[in-house]
N, C-alpha and C positions, 0 to 999 in steps of 0.2 A: 071747219072742215070735217069731213066724215072720216070714220075709222074703216069704212069699206076698202078693199083693195081696188086698185085703178084697174078698168078693164082693158086699156090699151096704152101703149107708150106715149101716143100723143096727149091724152089726158093727164098722165103723170108729169110729162114735160110741162104743160100749160099751168098745172098746179104750182110747179116750183118757180116757174117765171112769174106768175101772177101774184105769189105770196111774197110775205116780206122775209125772204131767205137771203142769206149772204152767199153770193155765187162769184167766182171768178169771171173774167171776160171769156176765158176758154169754155168753162162751164155752160155760160150763157148761150155762146155760139152752139155748143153740142145740143142743148135743149132746143134751141131755135130749130135747129135742123130736124130733130125728133118731131117737133110740133107740126112741120109741113111736109115730111117725107113719109109716106105710107109703107116703105120697104121695110122688110123685117130687119131687126137689130142683129148685130154680130154679138157673140158671147161677150166680147170686151165691153161693147156698148151696153149690153143688159148690166153688166156688173158695175159699170159706171154710174149708170141711172139708179141702180140699187143702193149704192153708196150715198148718192145725193138725196134720195129719199129718206134714208136711214138718218142721215145727218140732220135733215130738216124735220124729223118727227113725224113725217107722212107715212100712209100706209104704202105697202109694196104693191107689185103688180099682182093681179088675179092669177090663180093657176090656170094655165091653158089660155091666158089672155093673149090678144094680138101682140106679139113681140116685135 
């Protein structure tokens, strides 16, 4: 995996779903929605995605990336 920030929430969600990361059913449903829905995330969604990426040891979203 790369240390570069993810350019958009879709790629971040797919990295979490495709990796060997422990996720709850609720987190999996949330990431599945992010992977297919191009609409911007809310602040709460962005915060949850950030937490999931941090827990998995993955890079965060790029500054100014499509949220």
